[in-house]
Residue frames as a rotation matrix with the C-alpha (Angstrom) as fourth column:
MET 1
0.503 0.259 -0.824 -2.76
0.823 -0.433 0.366 -11.75
-0.262 -0.863 -0.431 4.88
VAL 2
0.227 -0.395 0.890 -1.89
0.438 -0.775 -0.455 -8.06
0.870 0.493 -0.003 4.51
ASP 3
-0.727 -0.580 -0.369 -0.26
0.595 -0.262 -0.760 -5.73
0.344 -0.772 0.535 7.02
PHE 4
-0.670 0.560 -0.488 -3.00
0.029 -0.637 -0.770 -3.08
-0.742 -0.530 0.410 7.06
LEU 5
-0.718 0.530 0.452 -6.37
0.636 0.235 0.735 -3.00
0.283 0.815 -0.505 5.32
CYS 6
-0.672 0.644 -0.367 -9.05
-0.287 -0.682 -0.672 -0.36
-0.683 -0.346 0.643 5.02
LEU 7
-0.551 0.511 0.659 -12.03
0.729 0.679 0.084 -2.15
-0.405 0.527 -0.747 3.47
GLU 8
0.413 0.789 -0.455 -14.09
0.475 -0.613 -0.631 1.02
-0.777 0.045 -0.628 3.19
GLU 9
0.442 -0.344 -0.828 -11.44
-0.631 -0.776 -0.014 2.65
-0.638 0.529 -0.560 0.98
ARG 10
0.977 -0.089 0.192 -10.25
0.182 0.820 -0.543 -0.66
-0.109 0.566 0.817 -0.56
LEU 11
0.502 -0.851 0.157 -6.71
-0.654 -0.492 -0.575 0.26
0.566 0.186 -0.803 0.45
VAL 12
0.871 -0.376 -0.318 -3.95
0.478 0.799 0.365 -2.16
0.117 -0.469 0.875 1.45
VAL 13
0.587 -0.768 0.258 -0.76
-0.759 -0.633 -0.157 -0.93
0.283 -0.104 -0.953 3.10
GLU 14
0.855 -0.401 -0.328 2.18
0.412 0.910 -0.039 -3.34
0.314 -0.102 0.944 3.10
LEU 15
0.647 -0.726 0.234 5.32
-0.745 -0.535 0.399 -2.84
-0.164 -0.433 -0.886 5.19
ASP 16
0.881 -0.343 -0.326 8.29
0.086 0.794 -0.602 -4.70
0.465 0.502 0.729 3.76
GLY 17
0.682 -0.710 0.172 11.37
-0.303 -0.060 0.951 -5.74
-0.665 -0.701 -0.256 5.68
GLY 18
-0.138 -0.901 -0.412 14.72
-0.846 -0.109 0.521 -6.74
-0.515 0.421 -0.747 4.25
GLN 19
-0.488 -0.020 0.872 13.52
0.140 0.985 0.101 -10.23
-0.861 0.171 -0.478 3.31
HIS 20
0.592 0.801 0.090 11.34
0.265 -0.088 -0.960 -8.64
-0.761 0.593 -0.264 0.63
ALA 21
0.143 -0.623 -0.769 14.40
-0.781 -0.548 0.299 -7.53
-0.608 0.558 -0.565 -1.32
ASP 22
-0.845 -0.513 0.150 14.72
-0.359 0.752 0.552 -11.14
-0.396 0.413 -0.820 -2.48
GLN 23
-0.550 0.717 0.429 11.04
0.715 0.669 -0.203 -11.57
-0.433 0.195 -0.880 -3.31
GLN 24
-0.635 0.269 -0.724 10.14
-0.291 -0.952 -0.099 -8.42
-0.715 0.148 0.683 -5.23
GLU 25
-0.821 0.363 -0.440 8.62
-0.386 0.215 0.897 -10.37
0.420 0.907 -0.037 -8.14
LYS 26
-0.581 0.615 -0.534 6.40
0.730 0.684 -0.007 -12.28
0.361 -0.394 -0.846 -5.72
ASP 27
-0.498 0.365 -0.787 5.37
0.467 -0.652 -0.597 -8.98
-0.731 -0.664 0.154 -4.11
ARG 28
-0.796 0.201 -0.571 4.54
-0.541 -0.659 0.523 -7.48
-0.271 0.725 0.633 -7.54
GLU 29
-0.735 0.537 -0.414 2.37
0.071 0.668 0.741 -10.50
0.675 0.515 -0.529 -8.34
ARG 30
-0.483 0.543 -0.686 0.61
0.872 0.233 -0.430 -10.21
-0.074 -0.807 -0.586 -4.98
SER 31
-0.612 0.231 -0.756 -0.02
-0.002 -0.957 -0.290 -6.49
-0.791 -0.176 0.586 -5.51
ALA 32
-0.834 0.300 -0.463 -1.38
-0.517 -0.135 0.845 -7.22
0.191 0.944 0.268 -9.00
ARG 33
-0.631 0.621 -0.465 -3.70
0.542 0.782 0.308 -9.87
0.554 -0.058 -0.830 -7.58
LEU 34
-0.431 0.455 -0.779 -4.98
0.716 -0.353 -0.602 -7.46
-0.549 -0.818 -0.174 -4.92
ALA 35
-0.731 0.140 -0.668 -5.45
-0.392 -0.887 0.243 -4.76
-0.559 0.440 0.703 -7.58
GLY 36
-0.846 0.419 -0.330 -7.43
-0.123 0.448 0.885 -7.26
0.519 0.790 -0.328 -9.63
TRP 37
-0.348 0.722 -0.598 -9.77
0.902 0.432 -0.003 -7.59
0.256 -0.540 -0.802 -6.67
GLY 38
0.446 0.593 0.670 -10.22
0.500 -0.786 0.363 -3.81
0.742 0.173 -0.647 -6.64
PHE 39
0.762 -0.237 -0.603 -7.70
0.532 -0.302 0.791 -2.87
-0.370 -0.923 -0.104 -3.95
ARG 40
0.671 -0.674 0.308 -5.08
-0.309 -0.632 -0.711 -0.15
0.674 0.382 -0.632 -4.16
VAL 41
0.729 -0.503 -0.465 -1.78
0.682 0.597 0.423 -1.28
0.065 -0.625 0.778 -2.67
LEU 42
0.679 -0.611 0.407 0.81
-0.553 -0.791 -0.263 0.97
0.482 -0.047 -0.875 -1.07
ARG 43
0.699 -0.541 -0.469 4.17
0.634 0.772 0.054 -0.58
0.333 -0.334 0.882 -0.19
PHE 44
0.669 -0.542 0.509 6.75
-0.621 -0.784 -0.019 0.90
0.409 -0.303 -0.861 2.12
TRP 45
-0.047 -0.770 -0.636 10.08
0.239 0.610 -0.756 -0.40
0.970 -0.187 0.155 3.35
ASN 46
0.567 0.247 -0.786 10.29
0.787 0.120 0.606 -0.72
0.244 -0.962 -0.126 7.14
ASN 47
-0.381 -0.797 -0.469 13.25
0.877 -0.473 0.092 1.68
-0.295 -0.376 0.878 7.28
GLU 48
-0.690 0.236 0.685 11.20
0.278 -0.787 0.551 4.22
0.668 0.570 0.477 5.33
VAL 49
0.423 0.902 -0.084 8.38
0.362 -0.083 0.929 3.98
0.831 -0.423 -0.361 7.87
LEU 50
0.488 -0.290 -0.823 10.79
0.865 0.036 0.500 4.35
-0.115 -0.956 0.269 10.76
GLY 51
-0.491 -0.843 -0.221 12.92
0.781 -0.538 0.318 7.09
-0.387 -0.016 0.922 9.20
ASN 52
-0.976 0.209 0.051 10.24
-0.150 -0.829 0.539 9.09
0.155 0.519 0.841 7.41
THR 53
-0.632 0.769 -0.098 7.00
0.686 0.496 -0.533 8.39
-0.361 -0.404 -0.840 9.25
GLU 54
-0.131 0.604 -0.786 5.49
-0.067 -0.797 -0.601 11.76
-0.989 -0.026 0.145 8.34
GLY 55
-0.578 -0.147 -0.803 6.23
-0.776 -0.206 0.596 11.22
-0.253 0.967 0.005 4.66
VAL 56
-0.961 0.248 -0.126 4.69
0.202 0.933 0.298 7.75
0.191 0.260 -0.946 4.70
LEU 57
-0.385 0.861 -0.331 1.59
0.627 -0.019 -0.779 9.04
-0.677 -0.508 -0.532 6.47
ARG 58
-0.272 0.239 -0.932 1.35
-0.493 -0.866 -0.078 11.84
-0.826 0.439 0.353 3.88
VAL 59
-0.864 -0.074 -0.498 1.40
-0.483 0.402 0.778 9.30
0.143 0.913 -0.383 1.03
ILE 60
-0.773 0.621 -0.134 -1.34
0.635 0.753 -0.173 7.27
-0.006 -0.218 -0.976 2.73
ARG 61
-0.230 0.688 -0.688 -3.42
0.300 -0.622 -0.723 10.39
-0.926 -0.373 -0.064 3.39
ASP 62
-0.489 -0.011 -0.872 -2.99
-0.696 -0.598 0.397 11.57
-0.526 0.801 0.284 -0.20
ALA 63
-0.964 0.151 -0.221 -4.12
-0.021 0.781 0.624 8.16
0.266 0.606 -0.749 -1.47
LEU 64
-0.496 0.822 -0.279 -7.24
0.796 0.302 -0.525 8.37
-0.347 -0.482 -0.804 0.67
VAL 65
-0.183 0.393 -0.901 -7.97
-0.086 -0.919 -0.384 11.97
-0.979 0.008 0.202 -0.38
SER 66
-0.746 -0.128 -0.654 -7.52
-0.638 -0.145 0.756 11.17
-0.192 0.981 0.026 -4.07
ALA 67
-0.871 0.488 -0.046 -9.96
0.467 0.854 0.229 8.27
0.151 0.178 -0.972 -3.69
ASP 68
-0.255 0.800 -0.543 -12.52
0.636 -0.284 -0.717 10.64
-0.729 -0.528 -0.436 -2.17
THR 69
-0.067 0.195 -0.979 -12.23
-0.407 -0.901 -0.151 13.08
-0.911 0.388 0.140 -5.08
SER 70
-0.964 -0.268 -0.004 -12.20
-0.123 0.430 0.895 10.49
-0.238 0.862 -0.447 -7.88
PRO 71
-0.226 0.930 -0.290 -15.41
-0.973 -0.201 0.113 10.31
0.047 0.308 0.950 -9.90
ASP 72
-0.062 0.305 0.950 -17.43
-0.348 0.886 -0.307 7.14
-0.935 -0.350 0.051 -9.45
THR 73
-0.627 -0.161 -0.762 -17.18
-0.779 0.170 0.604 4.73
0.032 0.972 -0.232 -12.36
């Protein structure tokens, strides 16, 4: 299960709490598995989302815009 998923854009957004500090290798493996299935994964710490919401939204928007302007392969 992922936190947020946009199937149309094949984008996964994961929000990580403090417990993820101890499982970063597991998270990297999970992101690699999702990438292998054709998904882009964006990860943010919860405190980053709460303290810099506009910045997080900008990163997500930029990821969506860059997908729209990428040439089809």
